[in-house]
C-alpha positions as a LaTeX table, in Angstrom:
\begin{tabular}{lrrr}
\hline
Residue & $x$ (\AA) & $y$ (\AA) & $z$ (\AA) \\
\hline
Pro1 & 74.12 & 86.02 & 80.36 \\
Pro2 & 76.51 & 88.12 & 77.98 \\
Leu3 & 78.39 & 85.99 & 76.63 \\
Val4 & 76.71 & 84.93 & 73.31 \\
Asn5 & 75.46 & 88.44 & 72.88 \\
Ser6 & 79.00 & 89.93 & 73.11 \\
Leu7 & 80.19 & 87.52 & 70.51 \\
Ser8 & 77.35 & 88.24 & 68.41 \\
Ala9 & 78.20 & 91.90 & 68.90 \\
Leu10 & 81.46 & 91.66 & 68.25 \\
Pro11 & 81.92 & 91.24 & 64.70 \\
Ala12 & 79.92 & 94.35 & 64.48 \\
Ala13 & 81.05 & 96.21 & 66.80 \\
Leu14 & 85.23 & 95.80 & 65.21 \\
Leu15 & 83.91 & 96.52 & 61.48 \\
Leu16 & 81.01 & 99.25 & 61.61 \\
Asp17 & 81.25 & 102.51 & 63.37 \\
Val18 & 78.17 & 101.68 & 65.60 \\
Gln19 & 76.71 & 104.45 & 67.35 \\
Leu20 & 74.58 & 103.88 & 70.79 \\
Pro21 & 72.72 & 106.41 & 72.10 \\
Phe22 & 73.98 & 106.67 & 75.81 \\
Asp23 & 72.22 & 110.14 & 76.20 \\
His24 & 68.63 & 108.36 & 75.75 \\
Pro25 & 66.55 & 108.72 & 79.24 \\
Ser26 & 65.91 & 104.82 & 78.58 \\
Trp27 & 69.57 & 103.79 & 79.02 \\
Asp28 & 69.17 & 104.52 & 83.21 \\
Arg29 & 66.09 & 103.10 & 83.20 \\
Pro30 & 66.30 & 98.85 & 84.02 \\
Glu31 & 62.88 & 98.82 & 81.63 \\
Gly32 & 64.12 & 101.05 & 79.25 \\
Trp33 & 66.37 & 98.07 & 77.36 \\
Tyr34 & 64.15 & 97.90 & 74.60 \\
Glu35 & 63.39 & 101.59 & 73.35 \\
Phe36 & 67.33 & 101.30 & 73.16 \\
Ala37 & 67.46 & 98.99 & 71.55 \\
Glu38 & 64.23 & 100.10 & 68.58 \\
Leu39 & 67.11 & 103.69 & 68.77 \\
Thr40 & 70.09 & 101.71 & 68.29 \\
Leu41 & 68.86 & 99.72 & 65.14 \\
Trp42 & 66.13 & 101.73 & 63.35 \\
Glu43 & 67.30 & 105.17 & 64.58 \\
Val44 & 70.52 & 105.85 & 65.53 \\
Asn45 & 72.34 & 103.87 & 63.17 \\
Ala46 & 71.71 & 103.81 & 59.15 \\
Asp47 & 72.80 & 99.91 & 57.94 \\
Val48 & 70.47 & 97.54 & 60.15 \\
Thr49 & 70.54 & 94.84 & 57.58 \\
Arg50 & 74.80 & 94.37 & 57.73 \\
Met51 & 74.62 & 94.85 & 61.80 \\
Ile52 & 72.16 & 92.14 & 61.64 \\
Phe53 & 74.33 & 90.35 & 59.18 \\
Leu54 & 77.40 & 90.38 & 60.94 \\
Ser55 & 75.61 & 89.57 & 64.68 \\
Arg56 & 74.53 & 86.15 & 62.76 \\
Leu57 & 78.05 & 85.10 & 61.89 \\
Pro58 & 79.35 & 83.98 & 65.38 \\
Val59 & 76.41 & 81.68 & 65.77 \\
Ile60 & 76.60 & 80.50 & 62.52 \\
Phe61 & 80.04 & 79.19 & 63.45 \\
Leu62 & 79.08 & 78.29 & 66.89 \\
Ala63 & 76.19 & 75.39 & 65.03 \\
Leu64 & 79.04 & 74.32 & 62.81 \\
Gly65 & 80.91 & 73.66 & 66.21 \\
Leu66 & 77.99 & 71.93 & 67.86 \\
Gly67 & 78.13 & 69.49 & 64.63 \\
Leu68 & 82.18 & 68.99 & 65.11 \\
Ile69 & 81.66 & 68.81 & 69.20 \\
Gly70 & 78.62 & 65.50 & 68.54 \\
Phe71 & 81.48 & 64.45 & 65.63 \\
His72 & 84.27 & 64.00 & 68.60 \\
Phe73 & 81.54 & 62.83 & 71.43 \\
Ala74 & 80.48 & 60.28 & 69.35 \\
Arg75 & 83.60 & 59.06 & 68.04 \\
Ala76 & 84.97 & 58.81 & 71.66 \\
Leu77 & 82.13 & 56.78 & 72.90 \\
Trp78 & 80.96 & 54.26 & 69.57 \\
Gly79 & 83.53 & 55.05 & 66.91 \\
Val80 & 84.27 & 57.10 & 63.83 \\
Pro81 & 81.30 & 55.65 & 61.71 \\
Ala82 & 79.31 & 57.38 & 65.21 \\
Gly83 & 81.03 & 60.36 & 64.78 \\
Leu84 & 80.37 & 60.91 & 60.96 \\
Met85 & 76.75 & 60.13 & 61.66 \\
Ala86 & 76.01 & 62.35 & 64.56 \\
Leu87 & 78.15 & 65.14 & 62.20 \\
Phe88 & 76.00 & 64.24 & 59.19 \\
Ala89 & 72.29 & 64.86 & 61.72 \\
Leu90 & 73.57 & 67.81 & 63.74 \\
Leu91 & 74.13 & 69.71 & 60.88 \\
Leu92 & 70.98 & 68.72 & 58.91 \\
Asp93 & 68.18 & 68.96 & 61.76 \\
Pro94 & 65.95 & 71.72 & 60.55 \\
Asn95 & 65.67 & 72.74 & 64.21 \\
Ile96 & 69.38 & 73.53 & 64.19 \\
Leu97 & 69.65 & 74.86 & 61.11 \\
Ala98 & 66.69 & 77.23 & 62.04 \\
His99 & 68.17 & 78.18 & 65.29 \\
Gly100 & 71.88 & 78.21 & 63.84 \\
Arg101 & 71.51 & 81.28 & 62.03 \\
Tyr102 & 69.80 & 83.57 & 64.45 \\
Ser103 & 71.45 & 85.97 & 66.69 \\
Thr104 & 70.02 & 84.50 & 69.95 \\
Thr105 & 71.57 & 82.46 & 73.22 \\
Asp106 & 69.96 & 79.11 & 72.45 \\
Ile107 & 72.69 & 77.65 & 69.64 \\
Gly108 & 75.44 & 78.83 & 71.85 \\
Gly109 & 74.22 & 77.48 & 75.32 \\
Thr110 & 73.99 & 74.04 & 73.62 \\
Thr111 & 77.11 & 74.38 & 71.93 \\
Phe112 & 78.75 & 74.60 & 75.23 \\
Leu113 & 76.65 & 72.20 & 77.00 \\
Leu114 & 77.56 & 69.55 & 74.62 \\
Leu115 & 81.56 & 70.41 & 75.03 \\
Ala116 & 80.30 & 70.56 & 78.94 \\
Thr117 & 79.24 & 67.15 & 78.95 \\
Phe118 & 82.25 & 65.52 & 76.76 \\
Leu119 & 84.65 & 66.79 & 78.85 \\
Leu120 & 83.18 & 66.18 & 81.88 \\
Trp121 & 83.14 & 62.23 & 80.58 \\
Arg122 & 86.52 & 62.50 & 79.14 \\
Leu123 & 87.54 & 63.57 & 83.07 \\
Trp124 & 85.96 & 60.86 & 84.41 \\
Thr125 & 87.13 & 57.81 & 81.95 \\
Ala126 & 90.19 & 58.84 & 80.55 \\
Pro127 & 93.43 & 57.26 & 82.03 \\
Thr128 & 94.76 & 59.19 & 86.02 \\
Gly129 & 97.70 & 61.33 & 83.43 \\
Arg130 & 97.20 & 64.88 & 83.14 \\
Val131 & 94.06 & 64.83 & 85.23 \\
Trp132 & 94.27 & 68.66 & 85.87 \\
Val133 & 94.62 & 69.53 & 82.44 \\
Arg134 & 90.80 & 67.57 & 81.79 \\
Leu135 & 89.16 & 69.33 & 85.10 \\
Leu136 & 90.61 & 72.48 & 84.12 \\
Leu137 & 88.96 & 72.05 & 80.54 \\
Ala138 & 85.84 & 71.30 & 82.19 \\
Gly139 & 85.64 & 74.02 & 84.25 \\
Leu140 & 86.44 & 76.33 & 81.39 \\
Val141 & 83.61 & 74.87 & 79.29 \\
Leu142 & 81.74 & 74.66 & 82.11 \\
Gly143 & 81.79 & 78.57 & 83.05 \\
Leu144 & 81.11 & 79.28 & 79.34 \\
Ala145 & 78.32 & 77.30 & 79.44 \\
Phe146 & 76.51 & 79.19 & 82.50 \\
Gly147 & 77.56 & 82.19 & 80.99 \\
Ser148 & 76.11 & 81.73 & 77.91 \\
Lys149 & 71.92 & 80.81 & 78.78 \\
Leu150 & 71.17 & 80.46 & 82.22 \\
Ser151 & 69.03 & 77.23 & 81.60 \\
Thr152 & 72.03 & 75.42 & 81.24 \\
Leu153 & 72.10 & 75.83 & 85.37 \\
Ile154 & 69.37 & 72.99 & 85.42 \\
Phe155 & 72.43 & 70.66 & 84.67 \\
Val156 & 74.26 & 71.42 & 87.63 \\
Pro157 & 72.36 & 68.55 & 89.92 \\
Ile158 & 72.41 & 66.40 & 86.26 \\
Phe159 & 76.10 & 66.34 & 86.08 \\
Ala160 & 76.86 & 65.74 & 89.97 \\
Leu161 & 74.51 & 62.96 & 89.48 \\
Leu162 & 76.22 & 61.46 & 86.61 \\
Ala163 & 79.49 & 62.10 & 88.85 \\
Ile164 & 78.00 & 59.36 & 91.40 \\
Leu165 & 76.79 & 57.20 & 88.96 \\
Pro166 & 78.32 & 53.92 & 87.96 \\
Leu167 & 78.77 & 54.52 & 84.08 \\
Tyr168 & 82.14 & 54.50 & 83.91 \\
Gly169 & 83.25 & 50.49 & 83.58 \\
Glu170 & 83.93 & 49.92 & 87.14 \\
Arg171 & 81.60 & 48.37 & 90.00 \\
Trp172 & 80.25 & 50.89 & 92.17 \\
Gly173 & 81.98 & 53.00 & 94.60 \\
Trp174 & 82.80 & 54.88 & 97.02 \\
Arg175 & 86.04 & 55.93 & 96.71 \\
Pro176 & 85.75 & 56.61 & 92.66 \\
Ala177 & 82.18 & 57.80 & 93.00 \\
Gly178 & 83.65 & 60.32 & 95.71 \\
Lys179 & 86.71 & 61.18 & 93.57 \\
Arg180 & 84.59 & 61.62 & 90.41 \\
Leu181 & 82.35 & 64.59 & 92.12 \\
Gly182 & 85.36 & 65.93 & 93.84 \\
His183 & 86.43 & 66.50 & 90.43 \\
Tyr184 & 83.11 & 67.68 & 89.77 \\
Leu185 & 83.07 & 70.31 & 92.33 \\
Leu186 & 86.65 & 71.82 & 91.65 \\
Ala187 & 85.56 & 72.41 & 87.65 \\
Gly188 & 82.08 & 73.97 & 89.14 \\
Leu189 & 84.22 & 76.32 & 91.40 \\
Leu190 & 86.58 & 77.26 & 87.93 \\
Ser191 & 83.45 & 77.52 & 86.41 \\
Ile192 & 82.42 & 80.40 & 88.86 \\
Gly193 & 85.41 & 82.34 & 88.31 \\
Val194 & 84.64 & 81.85 & 84.47 \\
Val195 & 81.55 & 83.26 & 84.36 \\
Trp196 & 82.40 & 86.32 & 86.72 \\
Leu197 & 85.30 & 86.81 & 84.08 \\
Ile198 & 82.49 & 87.16 & 81.24 \\
Phe199 & 80.87 & 89.50 & 83.34 \\
Gly200 & 83.77 & 91.31 & 83.81 \\
Phe201 & 84.64 & 91.36 & 87.65 \\
Gln202 & 81.41 & 93.05 & 88.09 \\
Trp203 & 81.17 & 94.09 & 91.67 \\
Gly204 & 78.14 & 95.75 & 93.17 \\
Ser205 & 75.34 & 96.33 & 95.13 \\
Phe206 & 73.29 & 93.16 & 94.67 \\
Gln207 & 69.83 & 93.97 & 92.41 \\
Phe208 & 66.97 & 91.42 & 93.71 \\
Gln209 & 63.39 & 92.39 & 93.02 \\
Thr210 & 61.70 & 89.71 & 95.21 \\
Ala211 & 60.75 & 90.74 & 99.13 \\
Pro212 & 62.12 & 87.67 & 100.45 \\
Leu213 & 65.86 & 88.54 & 98.56 \\
Glu214 & 65.59 & 92.64 & 98.75 \\
Ile215 & 67.33 & 92.74 & 101.94 \\
Leu216 & 70.52 & 91.42 & 100.24 \\
Asn217 & 70.82 & 94.77 & 98.31 \\
Ser218 & 71.57 & 96.98 & 101.25 \\
Val219 & 75.21 & 94.71 & 100.50 \\
Ser220 & 77.81 & 94.76 & 97.48 \\
Gly221 & 78.90 & 91.05 & 95.87 \\
Pro222 & 79.80 & 89.14 & 92.48 \\
Met223 & 77.98 & 89.80 & 89.16 \\
Pro224 & 74.70 & 91.40 & 90.76 \\
Thr225 & 73.62 & 91.11 & 87.30 \\
Phe226 & 73.88 & 87.23 & 87.10 \\
Trp227 & 71.91 & 86.99 & 90.39 \\
Ala228 & 69.63 & 89.02 & 89.59 \\
Gly229 & 69.02 & 87.70 & 85.86 \\
Leu230 & 68.72 & 84.69 & 87.27 \\
Glu231 & 66.12 & 85.67 & 89.77 \\
Gln232 & 64.14 & 87.10 & 87.22 \\
Ile233 & 64.49 & 83.95 & 84.90 \\
Ala234 & 62.87 & 81.97 & 88.01 \\
Gly235 & 59.98 & 83.86 & 88.02 \\
Leu236 & 59.43 & 83.65 & 84.38 \\
Gly237 & 59.80 & 79.91 & 85.00 \\
Ser238 & 56.94 & 79.61 & 87.30 \\
Gly239 & 54.62 & 82.51 & 85.84 \\
Gly240 & 55.21 & 82.51 & 82.34 \\
Arg241 & 55.79 & 84.76 & 79.72 \\
Gly242 & 52.47 & 86.05 & 79.34 \\
Ala243 & 49.85 & 83.23 & 78.01 \\
Ala244 & 51.51 & 79.54 & 76.68 \\
Phe245 & 49.33 & 78.52 & 73.68 \\
Leu246 & 49.27 & 74.86 & 72.98 \\
Leu247 & 46.77 & 72.89 & 70.55 \\
Gly248 & 44.32 & 76.49 & 70.26 \\
Gln249 & 44.28 & 76.50 & 73.69 \\
Phe250 & 45.60 & 79.30 & 76.07 \\
Ser251 & 47.74 & 79.28 & 79.75 \\
Thr252 & 49.25 & 81.77 & 82.27 \\
Ser253 & 50.63 & 79.36 & 83.76 \\
Gly254 & 52.11 & 77.02 & 80.82 \\
Phe255 & 50.88 & 73.13 & 79.55 \\
Leu256 & 52.53 & 69.75 & 81.42 \\
Gly257 & 52.46 & 68.65 & 77.52 \\
Tyr258 & 53.45 & 71.34 & 76.02 \\
Phe259 & 56.98 & 70.48 & 75.58 \\
Pro260 & 56.12 & 66.31 & 74.72 \\
Val261 & 53.88 & 67.53 & 72.05 \\
Ala262 & 56.55 & 70.40 & 70.66 \\
Phe263 & 59.33 & 67.53 & 70.58 \\
Leu264 & 56.87 & 64.74 & 68.65 \\
Ala265 & 55.14 & 67.63 & 66.25 \\
Lys266 & 58.94 & 69.16 & 65.24 \\
Thr267 & 61.45 & 66.50 & 65.57 \\
Pro268 & 61.67 & 64.50 & 62.52 \\
Val269 & 59.63 & 61.47 & 61.83 \\
Ala270 & 63.62 & 59.54 & 61.43 \\
Thr271 & 64.92 & 61.10 & 64.79 \\
Leu272 & 61.99 & 60.05 & 66.42 \\
Leu273 & 62.34 & 56.14 & 65.07 \\
Phe274 & 66.09 & 56.20 & 65.39 \\
Leu275 & 65.57 & 57.89 & 69.15 \\
Val276 & 63.55 & 54.64 & 69.77 \\
Ala277 & 65.94 & 51.89 & 68.57 \\
Ala278 & 68.82 & 53.49 & 70.24 \\
Thr279 & 66.75 & 53.40 & 73.64 \\
Leu280 & 66.19 & 49.96 & 73.00 \\
Val281 & 69.28 & 48.76 & 71.44 \\
Leu282 & 72.22 & 50.73 & 73.37 \\
Leu283 & 70.14 & 49.70 & 76.98 \\
Trp284 & 69.57 & 46.42 & 75.92 \\
Gln285 & 73.06 & 45.24 & 75.47 \\
Arg286 & 75.48 & 45.60 & 78.71 \\
Glu287 & 78.73 & 46.63 & 76.79 \\
Thr288 & 77.07 & 49.92 & 75.39 \\
Arg289 & 74.11 & 50.29 & 78.32 \\
Gly290 & 76.69 & 52.89 & 80.81 \\
Arg291 & 77.11 & 55.02 & 77.72 \\
Ala292 & 73.87 & 55.35 & 76.64 \\
Val293 & 72.48 & 55.91 & 80.10 \\
Phe294 & 75.13 & 59.00 & 80.28 \\
Leu295 & 73.25 & 60.13 & 77.27 \\
Leu296 & 70.02 & 59.71 & 78.07 \\
Leu297 & 69.24 & 60.34 & 81.37 \\
Pro298 & 70.48 & 63.96 & 81.38 \\
Ala299 & 68.60 & 64.61 & 78.68 \\
Ala300 & 65.22 & 63.10 & 79.76 \\
Leu301 & 66.05 & 65.02 & 83.09 \\
Tyr302 & 66.43 & 68.17 & 81.23 \\
Phe303 & 63.38 & 67.46 & 79.54 \\
Met304 & 60.83 & 66.81 & 82.82 \\
Val305 & 62.57 & 70.28 & 84.23 \\
Ser306 & 61.73 & 71.59 & 81.30 \\
Met307 & 58.38 & 70.54 & 81.50 \\
Gln308 & 57.86 & 71.63 & 84.81 \\
Ser309 & 58.25 & 75.10 & 83.42 \\
Ala310 & 55.14 & 78.10 & 82.67 \\
Leu311 & 58.02 & 79.29 & 80.29 \\
Asn312 & 56.36 & 77.93 & 77.10 \\
Ile313 & 57.40 & 79.39 & 74.18 \\
Gly314 & 59.21 & 77.17 & 71.79 \\
Tyr315 & 61.11 & 73.95 & 70.71 \\
Arg316 & 64.86 & 76.48 & 71.19 \\
His317 & 64.02 & 75.75 & 74.75 \\
Leu318 & 65.15 & 71.82 & 73.82 \\
Leu319 & 68.11 & 71.69 & 71.85 \\
Pro320 & 70.21 & 71.07 & 74.65 \\
Val321 & 68.07 & 67.41 & 74.34 \\
Leu322 & 68.15 & 67.04 & 70.62 \\
Ala323 & 71.79 & 67.48 & 70.35 \\
Leu324 & 72.35 & 64.40 & 73.31 \\
Val325 & 70.02 & 62.54 & 71.33 \\
Tyr326 & 71.74 & 62.75 & 68.06 \\
Val327 & 75.11 & 61.58 & 69.96 \\
Leu328 & 72.97 & 58.62 & 71.47 \\
Ile329 & 71.35 & 57.82 & 68.41 \\
Ala330 & 75.05 & 57.47 & 66.37 \\
Gly331 & 75.37 & 54.49 & 68.56 \\
Leu332 & 73.68 & 52.59 & 65.93 \\
Ala333 & 76.01 & 53.49 & 63.28 \\
Pro334 & 78.81 & 50.66 & 64.84 \\
Leu335 & 76.10 & 48.33 & 65.67 \\
Ala336 & 74.61 & 48.07 & 61.79 \\
Thr337 & 77.76 & 47.74 & 60.52 \\
Arg338 & 79.20 & 44.90 & 62.58 \\
Ile339 & 76.61 & 42.44 & 61.59 \\
Pro340 & 77.70 & 40.91 & 58.64 \\
Arg341 & 76.06 & 41.66 & 55.27 \\
Ser342 & 75.45 & 38.34 & 54.69 \\
Gln343 & 72.71 & 37.67 & 57.80 \\
Pro344 & 69.61 & 39.13 & 57.06 \\
Ala345 & 69.91 & 40.99 & 60.13 \\
Gly346 & 72.77 & 42.45 & 58.56 \\
Arg347 & 70.47 & 43.82 & 55.87 \\
Leu348 & 67.97 & 44.90 & 57.54 \\
Ala349 & 70.27 & 47.05 & 60.02 \\
Arg350 & 72.02 & 48.80 & 57.19 \\
Leu351 & 68.58 & 49.38 & 55.40 \\
Gly352 & 67.29 & 50.90 & 58.30 \\
Met353 & 70.09 & 53.13 & 58.70 \\
Gly354 & 70.19 & 54.36 & 55.53 \\
Leu355 & 66.59 & 55.19 & 55.11 \\
Gly356 & 66.91 & 56.74 & 58.14 \\
Leu357 & 69.35 & 59.14 & 57.04 \\
Thr358 & 67.84 & 59.84 & 54.00 \\
Gly359 & 64.34 & 60.39 & 55.48 \\
Leu360 & 66.31 & 62.92 & 57.85 \\
Leu361 & 67.69 & 64.62 & 54.77 \\
Ala362 & 64.64 & 64.64 & 52.86 \\
Ala363 & 62.96 & 66.05 & 55.65 \\
Thr364 & 65.63 & 69.28 & 55.48 \\
Leu365 & 65.26 & 69.52 & 51.71 \\
Trp366 & 61.80 & 69.45 & 52.26 \\
Ile367 & 61.06 & 72.58 & 54.62 \\
His368 & 64.18 & 74.44 & 53.24 \\
Pro369 & 64.72 & 77.89 & 53.60 \\
His370 & 61.63 & 77.79 & 56.14 \\
Tyr371 & 63.59 & 75.79 & 58.89 \\
Leu372 & 61.94 & 77.86 & 61.78 \\
Ser373 & 58.50 & 76.25 & 60.38 \\
Tyr374 & 59.21 & 73.12 & 59.87 \\
Phe375 & 56.78 & 70.45 & 61.73 \\
Asn376 & 56.92 & 66.82 & 60.54 \\
Leu377 & 54.89 & 65.06 & 58.29 \\
Ala378 & 52.70 & 63.36 & 61.66 \\
Ala379 & 51.75 & 66.64 & 62.72 \\
Gly380 & 50.65 & 67.53 & 59.86 \\
Gly381 & 53.49 & 69.57 & 58.49 \\
Pro382 & 54.36 & 73.43 & 58.71 \\
Ala383 & 50.75 & 74.65 & 57.02 \\
Asn384 & 49.12 & 72.85 & 60.33 \\
Gly385 & 51.62 & 74.23 & 62.84 \\
His386 & 49.65 & 77.48 & 63.63 \\
Asn387 & 47.06 & 75.06 & 64.67 \\
Leu388 & 49.35 & 73.25 & 67.78 \\
Leu389 & 51.90 & 76.14 & 68.37 \\
Ile390 & 52.91 & 79.26 & 67.44 \\
Asp391 & 55.86 & 82.09 & 68.65 \\
Ser392 & 58.97 & 80.54 & 67.83 \\
Asn393 & 58.19 & 77.34 & 66.69 \\
Leu394 & 56.93 & 78.89 & 63.85 \\
Asp395 & 56.46 & 82.36 & 63.47 \\
Trp396 & 59.50 & 84.93 & 64.54 \\
Gly397 & 58.60 & 87.64 & 61.87 \\
Gln398 & 61.74 & 85.50 & 59.49 \\
Asp399 & 58.85 & 86.31 & 56.46 \\
Leu400 & 58.61 & 90.13 & 56.51 \\
Leu401 & 60.80 & 90.49 & 53.21 \\
Arg402 & 59.11 & 87.51 & 51.32 \\
Leu403 & 55.73 & 89.41 & 51.90 \\
Gln404 & 57.22 & 92.36 & 50.55 \\
Asp405 & 58.26 & 90.35 & 47.22 \\
Trp406 & 54.94 & 89.01 & 47.84 \\
Met407 & 53.12 & 91.83 & 47.34 \\
Ala408 & 55.55 & 92.75 & 44.05 \\
Glu409 & 54.62 & 89.71 & 42.80 \\
Asn410 & 50.99 & 90.42 & 43.08 \\
Glu411 & 51.02 & 93.40 & 42.78 \\
Val412 & 49.84 & 94.26 & 45.56 \\
Gly413 & 50.30 & 98.15 & 46.60 \\
Arg414 & 49.40 & 98.13 & 50.19 \\
Val415 & 48.22 & 95.84 & 52.99 \\
Lys416 & 46.43 & 95.86 & 56.28 \\
Leu417 & 49.61 & 94.06 & 58.00 \\
Ser418 & 49.62 & 92.96 & 61.41 \\
Trp419 & 52.83 & 91.99 & 62.63 \\
Phe420 & 54.33 & 89.65 & 64.88 \\
Gly421 & 57.92 & 90.73 & 64.82 \\
Ser422 & 60.68 & 93.55 & 66.04 \\
Ala423 & 61.42 & 94.21 & 62.94 \\
Asp424 & 60.25 & 98.09 & 61.11 \\
Pro425 & 58.39 & 97.08 & 58.11 \\
Ser426 & 58.52 & 100.71 & 57.10 \\
Tyr427 & 62.32 & 100.56 & 57.30 \\
Tyr428 & 62.01 & 98.04 & 54.48 \\
Gly429 & 59.88 & 100.66 & 52.64 \\
Leu430 & 56.74 & 98.21 & 52.82 \\
Asp431 & 53.50 & 100.61 & 52.36 \\
Tyr432 & 50.83 & 99.36 & 55.01 \\
Asp433 & 48.22 & 100.30 & 57.30 \\
Pro434 & 49.11 & 99.01 & 60.70 \\
Leu435 & 46.50 & 96.66 & 62.61 \\
Pro436 & 47.35 & 95.05 & 66.05 \\
Gly437 & 50.63 & 93.75 & 66.31 \\
Leu438 & 53.41 & 92.79 & 68.91 \\
Pro439 & 55.44 & 94.57 & 69.88 \\
Arg440 & 54.41 & 96.98 & 67.04 \\
His441 & 51.25 & 98.60 & 67.21 \\
Phe442 & 50.63 & 96.65 & 70.31 \\
Asp443 & 48.25 & 99.53 & 71.30 \\
Leu444 & 45.69 & 98.28 & 68.95 \\
Trp445 & 44.72 & 95.31 & 70.36 \\
Trp446 & 42.13 & 97.31 & 72.53 \\
Ala447 & 41.71 & 100.20 & 69.94 \\
Val448 & 41.25 & 97.78 & 66.40 \\
Pro449 & 40.94 & 100.13 & 63.70 \\
Phe450 & 38.55 & 97.78 & 61.74 \\
Asp451 & 35.05 & 96.31 & 61.61 \\
Ala452 & 36.38 & 92.85 & 63.58 \\
Ser453 & 33.09 & 91.47 & 62.70 \\
Arg454 & 32.84 & 92.66 & 59.19 \\
Pro455 & 36.11 & 93.75 & 57.77 \\
Glu456 & 36.76 & 96.39 & 55.52 \\
Pro457 & 37.84 & 95.04 & 51.88 \\
Gly458 & 41.50 & 94.63 & 51.20 \\
Val459 & 44.24 & 92.31 & 51.22 \\
Tyr460 & 44.88 & 91.59 & 55.41 \\
Ala461 & 48.44 & 90.11 & 55.98 \\
Ile462 & 48.83 & 88.43 & 59.70 \\
Ser463 & 51.47 & 86.96 & 61.31 \\
Ala464 & 50.06 & 83.20 & 62.50 \\
Ser465 & 51.05 & 84.05 & 66.07 \\
Asn466 & 48.96 & 87.34 & 66.05 \\
Leu467 & 45.96 & 85.40 & 64.67 \\
Trp468 & 45.72 & 83.82 & 67.74 \\
Glu469 & 45.64 & 87.27 & 69.60 \\
Ile470 & 48.44 & 86.16 & 72.19 \\
Pro471 & 48.05 & 89.99 & 74.44 \\
Leu472 & 44.63 & 89.29 & 74.85 \\
Gln473 & 43.90 & 87.17 & 77.82 \\
Glu474 & 40.40 & 86.36 & 77.74 \\
Glu475 & 38.41 & 87.37 & 74.77 \\
Lys476 & 39.62 & 86.81 & 71.68 \\
Thr477 & 37.67 & 89.44 & 69.81 \\
Val478 & 40.05 & 90.99 & 66.99 \\
Phe479 & 40.57 & 88.35 & 64.28 \\
Pro480 & 37.62 & 85.62 & 65.09 \\
Trp481 & 36.23 & 86.31 & 61.59 \\
Phe482 & 39.68 & 85.05 & 59.82 \\
Arg483 & 40.51 & 82.62 & 61.89 \\
Glu484 & 36.96 & 80.77 & 60.67 \\
Arg485 & 38.11 & 80.94 & 57.11 \\
Glu486 & 41.30 & 79.56 & 55.44 \\
Pro487 & 43.66 & 82.07 & 53.81 \\
Asp488 & 44.02 & 82.65 & 50.47 \\
Asp489 & 47.83 & 82.56 & 50.06 \\
Arg490 & 50.66 & 82.63 & 52.61 \\
Val491 & 54.03 & 84.02 & 52.70 \\
Gly492 & 56.25 & 81.09 & 54.14 \\
Tyr493 & 54.35 & 79.76 & 56.68 \\
Ser494 & 54.54 & 82.45 & 59.41 \\
Ile495 & 51.97 & 85.23 & 57.45 \\
Phe496 & 48.83 & 84.40 & 55.80 \\
Ile497 & 47.18 & 86.39 & 53.38 \\
Tyr498 & 43.44 & 87.20 & 53.28 \\
Arg499 & 41.54 & 89.34 & 50.32 \\
Val500 & 38.24 & 90.91 & 51.93 \\
Ala501 & 36.33 & 91.39 & 48.68 \\
Asp502 & 33.09 & 94.38 & 48.52 \\
Gly503 & 30.17 & 92.61 & 50.51 \\
\hline
\end{tabular}
């Protein structure tokens, strides 16, 4: 969906004279989007660095908004100390910091989804006055969430389940449950109008590509692009996007354990311990149980649905879970301060809270500025990350300019580069001999320009994701010589340096 992408493009559209190659044949081909983007960034326009910087600013503001929403949500549920704790955690988690500065839809979808969850809570718990205002706000933000990232649609049935459960301070009954469900359905209808508005009230022939749905292409309707995108995402979810990687293994159908491993390996240990404590304590106590279930249930259901998907490409798909987890964890703050300091339990609770928050801060300072490559110490840290997960968990091409700095510092004039990233190394003046890469020099995977069994002398710079030869489905025959060796150096945690000497 276009909302977050449009927000990302807005500063550059307003402040720069951006040229778009509409006259190029790629503009008229559905599969030509990548070629069109390549032309736009690297050939037609002259200042890629400024375009990228400006496109990231809206995402940074959305990440700040995520922290503020978490503050207000946790304060409404648990009180002011909880709000401050949620704000602290959401703005310092290394995974949120990583994706909160890239021009993607992940943080935008997470931010609007957390806000929608908060507004639904207010809709179902606030006094009856001004219910239509709260309903309209809930519908608006649901539409913003659905117009930001298609995976947020998983929450449509989850929110319906939350509406009928007795989590709001009253005994279960058909009348209050039906009332909440009715309010949710009205907000949902409004959200469809908001999504249609985001698509510019698009109306046209449907564009389905699968056989059962192609019959609908003969008629017109609203948002054909939206429904076609939903169809494509459903196809990716069942068939993956290439081969998924987990713990040194590959699968074209995904791994059931992918997201559990990702969550355990990339979530700070302090957060995991807090989560266990919050789940036990808040569910145990009757007065906090309903609020805890309201947060835990959607997080758990979304997590379980994600586990069924073959689209195993990154922890970033769990960011909605992480946001709900931090609002839940914040519920420990008032409980810890409620116990008198004079009691051993009070001192222990305060000590645990202090150590946990200090641990989260320490993890963030430790990994700075390599947030994307964060793996907790229990998983072996970021140096071991490439043995567990790759792609956007570790290596998204973020260390290209650091490679250039490394070459200057080590007086290396030219490298043999296997690059995992969409940037053009030549644009930044990096001298290199191309090795098989993704997406650049993709054809070299089947025309390898060196002896894979005995590489020629030189300095090899190989991205962590490419080291596992993602495009090759069966035999991994390009980089086994390098996989058997420890790198001589690393650039960040995503580019490995190998010095191959004569003989």
